[in-house]
N, C-alpha and C positions, 0 to 999 in steps of 0.2 A: 146518463154515466145511471149505472145499476146503483138504488141504495140498498146494499146488502150488510148483514152483520160481520164481522170477524170471520176469516174461514176457520182460524183455530177453534173460535167457539162452535161452530156448526160441525167440525168433525168431531169435537167431544160431544157433543148433543146426540149426533147419529150413533156413537158408538155405545154412549150409555142408554141411549134408547132401544139399539139391538140385544143388549146384554142386560137391560135391566139393572143394572150394576156400577157405580162409579168405579168399583174397585176392579172391574173387570175390564172395563173401559179403560182405566189407567194404564194396566196390564198390556192392552193392546198398542196404545198409543206411546208406550213406554215413558209415561210421566208418572206422578203419585195421584192418588184419590182427590189429595187437596187441589191439585192441579187442575182435574177434570172440574172440581167441585166449583173452584173459582170461574173458569171459561163459561158454565153452564150460568153461575149467576149474571155473567158480564152479559151473555146472550138474553137472559130474561130483562136485564133493566136495559137493555138495548129496544129492545122488543115491546117492554112495557108490559108484559104476560108473565105468568107463573107457567113453568114448563113439567116440573116434577112435585111429586107430594113426597117428602121426607119423611119416611118412617123410620122405626126400629131396623136396622139392617136390611132395609129394603126401600126401593124408590119407587114410583108408581107415576105415569105420565099424565099429566092432565088432557083434557080434549082438544086444547089447542096443541099439543105434543102430539099427539095421534095424527092431528092433521099432517104436522111439519113432517114427521118423522119418516114417511114413504118415499115424499119428494124428498128428501133428501137422500135415503137410502138409495132409491133410483137414479139419483142424480150422479153420485160419487160412483154407484156400478157403471154407469155410463162413461164416465171418465176412465175408470179404469180400464174398461174394453179397449176403449179410442186407443188411449196412451199404450196400452199394450201392444195392441196391432199395428202401431207407428213405429215401435220400437226395431232395429235392425235385429234379427236374427239371423246367425249363419245356416245357411243351406248346405247340405253337404251332396254332390252329384257323384254317382259313382259311374267310371270310364273304364271299360275294359279292352284289353289289346293281349296279343302275345307276349310271352316272356322275353325276346329278342327286342322288339319295336316297344314295348314299355322301357326296358333298362338302357336301351341305346339311344331312342329318341324323345321319349315323353318326361323321363326322369331329369334329363338334363334342362329341360324347357318348363319345368313346374315352376320354378321361382318366378318368371316371368307373368303366368298367370296369377299367383298369389299377389304380386304386386298390383296387376289389373284390378282383381276381384278380391280383396282381402276379406269381404263377408263372404265368400262361397267355399267351402271345405271340400278339395276335390281328391276322392279316394279313389286309387290306381288297383283294380283287381286282374293281375296276372293270369291267364289260362291260354293255352293253346288250343284247346278246344271251344268251340261257339257256346258262349254265353247265354242262357234263355233269357232276351231282352223282356218277353212277354209276361215271365213270370216275376217280374221287377227285381231280380238281382243285381241288375245293372240298368244306368239310363242312357247310356251310349256306349258304342264298339267301334272300334277300328279294327274291321276286317280285311283279310284278305283273299280273293277270289274271282269270281265272276262278276260280281254286283247284284246278283238278282236274290232278294230277300224275302219269300212273300209274307205279307203282313208285317212289313217294317218298311220305314224311310231309308232311302241309301242315297249317299251324294258322294261322287267318285272325288277321291284326291290326288291320284295319280297313279301311273303303272310304273312298276317294278322292272330294273333292268340287272342280270346276274353274269358274272364274267368270272375268269380266274383270278384269284387273288392269293399273293404271297408275301412270307418276309421277305424283305430288300437283300436278307444275306444269303439268299439261295440262288441269286443272279439270274433269274430266268430271262430271256430274252427271246424265244421262239417256240411255238407250240410244240414243237417235236421234242423239246428237253423233258416234255410232262412224263413221258416214258420213264424217266431217271428220278421221278419221285413219287411217292404217295399221295394219291388224293383224297380230299375230305369232302365226305356227301353228308348232306342234310336231309334225313328222311321225311319228305313233305306227305303232311296228313291231307292235303286238300285234293279232294278226288278231282282229278281233271286229267284228261289223255294226254296231253301237252304240258304237264307241271315241269318246272326245271329240274334238271337232272344231267350228269355228267354225260350219259349215253346221247342225250339231245344235245347236247355242248359239242361232243364230236362229231356228229352229224352235220351239226351247221358248219363246223370247221372242215368238214370234208376229210377228216382224218381217221383210222381204224380206235375203234372204242377199247381203251385201256382202263375200264373202270371196274374190272372185276376185282380189283385187290385194293378199291378204295377203303378208308377209315369210316363206318358209318357214325353217324349222331343221330339221336332222337329228339336232340335239343338243340335249336339253331344258335342260340348263345356258344354252346359248347363247342360246335363245329367252327363259329369265329374265334373262339379262344384256342382251339389246336392251331389254326393259322397261325394266328399272331405269335403263336411259342416256338414257330418253326416246323412243326409236325409235318406238314405237306402243303397242296395246295388245294384251295377250296373255291368251289363254284357257289361265290358268295352273293347275297344281296349287295350293289352298289350303294342302296339307298340306306341299309345298316352300317355300313362300315366307312361312310363319306369321311366321317372324322379322322379316321386313320388313315385313309388315303389323301388327304388335305395335308395330314401332319407330317406324311411319308413312311409312318410305322408299318404301313403295308402299302404293298404297289400290285397295281392291275398292268402287268407286262404286257400282254398283248390280246387282242380280240381273238373272235368275235364275243360280242356282248348278245344276248339273247332276252328276250321280253320275258318277262314274269308273268303274274297276273296283278289286278290292281288292287289299291288300298282305296276302303270307303269307309265311311263315317257313317254308321248305321243309328238309327233310333227309332224307338216306337211311337206309334202316332198317339196322342192323348189331349186332355182337355188343358185349357190356359189355365195359370195361377201363380202363386209365387214361387212354387218349386219348378214350374218351368222356365220362370224367369232365369232360374240358377243354372238349368241345364242349356237354355239359350245361350247364355254367356259362356259357356264350355263350348258350345258347338261352333261359336263365331272364332273364339281362341283357335281353337282347332283348325278352323279352316283358314285363319290367319298365319299359323303357323305353318300348315302342311298343306294347302292346296297347291298342286303343281307338284308335289312331291317327285321324283323319280330320278333314278340311277343315271344318270346320264354323263359320261365325258367324253373328251376327245381321245379315240383309242388309236395306240399305233396300229395298222392294219398289217395281217399277215397275207399270204398268198391264196389261202383259203378263207378268206375274211368272207360273213355273210352273217345276219342277221333275221330271226326268226321273228314273227309276229303270231301272237296266240288268236 
């Protein structure tokens, strides 16, 4: 058992010695100067020593107080540093993905992460152009492409698949009916010789290319909205419209489905630490939610059905 004076008396002494003022010590401790004086007298009685010489509007430390003060000061500072370091502090992790992926797949799942790790703040940064992770703008990225990202760590999540998708009211049953409808086209920014496109789909289906009059959208979400509104037939990511296909608000009337590029979780290499622990938590959540993600469905086959692979 340690034989120590009351902690309140020690705190009062340390504050008074630091300020050389009972009044200023009282302001810091949110008590009255009389209360500080009482605690210090209690400490002096407990120790059997005088700690202050009380003069007019001034207090002066005795030799005993000068020996005691630095020990208490350093001890309280050590307490504060350790306790502050142990307190749970919210960490912010920035995850970037395309607008469509963020809106359709990440936002509906954010609540599951917040329930899992309420101590981590997840910030979603939407950008269709790749964000420079090395600049520290974001901690993690979900990217769509070939998977080679120099200087970064990349983990595959799955491969996308695309097929004709339409509003059920259009009543499509065969690829030949596409000639009667407007085609909706998303302009892919990914530089790849075989990026998903209507011409590539028609080639896979063995049909003449009828994409010349397609409605072109520079935002993938807009292309999906146009199809959902019945404005045409879109060559859409089956991954991004999985919820609508399951609900029946959109239909995939026929094949073929062509393979798109891959979804990858990308991060920069870096040293370990508390911030990295939060990044690791988000990474593990993404892998749990999206590993193996792919736009796969059992498709009605047409006479020209074929599937291309990048």
